[in-house]
Phi, psi and omega in degrees: 000126181271180186274039173257148182250004173249147183288316180209096184290352178274351187225062181279159193269028183256163175298149180301126177093000184285139181288345175304321178302314183296322178295315177300314186291318183288333170292316176302311184294324181293319180297322181293321177298321182279347175086021180284138172277142179310325183273006171262000185241133175247115179259124176246120182248162183251172171293138179145173179303321182300330185297339184285002173289340184314313184295344180263357184277141174256008181268183162292140179230140175229130182251119184265179174277166189297120177085354185258005181298322179295322179293316178303310184296324180299318176294317178300309181298320176296323180288324181285317183095166181286339187250021186281341186082358179262160180233127177257122179236133179247131168254127172206158185267181180291333176293312173303322178290335174289305181297320188255025185305317181304316183295327178294311181295323179291319175300315178294315181303319185267002177056041179295139185281089184203162178244122178260122173249113180266113176278094189261088171265014169066026174190170175276095189284334185278340191246006176122001173095025175296147175294148172252185177285357181248016177273119184283157170304134181095347179259117181272148175233163178307325183259000177218075185291340174238091186303138180302144181284359174300336178077197189238160169285157174247103184292333180292314181293320181295318180294320177296313183294329179288345179119009178298139177273338175223124175224146177205158173229134180225158169280134181281051182230142180068208183260108177246022184295329180294319175297320180293319181294323181295318179293316182292329181282345181295134189288334183253219180276130179222149183227126173241124172258120179255119183278133182220166166236119184298122180296331185282319185238318179293319178297316182294323182279346183225065185301133179085351186282135177251149191296314181294323177298314180301315181295325180289313183290330185258000181079010176281056184284147177299138183207163176201136178219132178234131181205172171287121183296156188299318184250028187303321186245023182289135185300339179299338189254015171292345178290353180303328184271012180246135177289143175273357182274124185265149172300333181297340182272354182289142178251119181279137174285117180241348182223173183237129181285167179237027179290134171255335174274149182290330184222135171231132183248135182231129176251126169259129181225118182209210180238158176306137178095354178267003176075030180300313184292319179296318180296319180294320179293324177298311178304317181296322176293315178303318179300320180291325176297337177271008177085017182258160166275152179210144171227156178222133182232129181255155177222129178197159182299165177299324173281090183298138178103355177230157173077206186286159167216123185227154179213141177251125179243133174246129171250133187212149178272353178236191181290137177255122183262335183227131176280161178083174181193163183264321184231095183293147173282330176226140175234129181248105188247118190245353182208167176298323175301315181293322177296315180299318178298322184281347186307318177300319179290323177296321181292333184262356186294145178270172181287349178281345181278159178230133182242122169263116185233142175300137182296348180277355184259148177291146180286121183284162173278119178196158177280343186293161175282129183254132174235112179272137183217152175280077185282310185286314181294324185284329186239350186093157185302309186298337183252007184304316185291319180295320176304317181299324180292315177298321179289326177297322181294323178293322185285313189281321182060026186271334182238156182297126183299331182284336180291333175291314180299308178300314180293320175306307183296336177281344183274172183286337185291332184299337181284340181258320182236109182300146180302332181298339177305328187258011179287152180296135180232000000 
């Protein structure tokens, strides 16, 4: 793997002429200048047009809620520490910087070792062009053709006042990779505001306006300030050099797996309240007890607690670089919600795949092998997902059967639901 952090910088997912492409390309160029390997970079993106860059990144990626990306990145940066050799970078828009302003100020105040890149196109580009708190007087948007004379906030000044050691504002035109590299190389908290004009809403609402002209007229002048951050040497932050990963979280290998394939993918698909996520995490731990690498990725609606609940588990004899998968080897379906969620996977499944499905559900059309089982009736609705895990163990024979019993009895659920509930009947 080379030192580029984009899969294909020639085919970025943005509108033609969008400044977000330049920000991505200049960040890539800056990281290459600094010699970062893609897996030494953690990119945290926010809700917004810029966030669709995730699928093009070859780095570690985390996608946050609107305005919360800085808070997520702050936790990651604090956990990694200043001397980890890793770099945490946040991409967010002026909308996210409006909603998450407190998170930016707190991260700057505490000097978390991270770089925040604000894509300021002066409007909410993903939702129709509404103005943000960084929309200057004189810049029109589709929903506010006569912008209020209240003007805009200055995120650079705010971050500096909160204690940021490095702040800058650049025009998102030409090659600004040197400025990006300087911000990324800064050891503490740094913030770069990149000024842009949205080609879909900003250009149409402000015909003939040029970015540098706008910056001059509105006072959004390019700037840079570097200083010692307020809390750089505070004794409370000596913990930066200590890992937050505890030995208590380590899983000891006590059994031996029987996998002959390097990787096996399992999809659990059920309803909220059936313990799907807990069952998937349980399976991952059992796999680790058997000497395997494991990952778990959950899926559920924004309104947590209703609708479907699904999880993708990968078991591997080697290192796992990406969570999730496209074609599961096994599908464990416990409810009608889960069946609806799994239908695309069922349609694409090969004959080598196996589906364990609750006997109350209609059999779907698929090439995969179908096995009907009393998952809900035998263990109750709340334990249906866990039951599917134990039945999968019987069918697959990939992991030591005793490891499931031992790991379950070490967990909290064993005090409420005895392990005998999941024995084969």
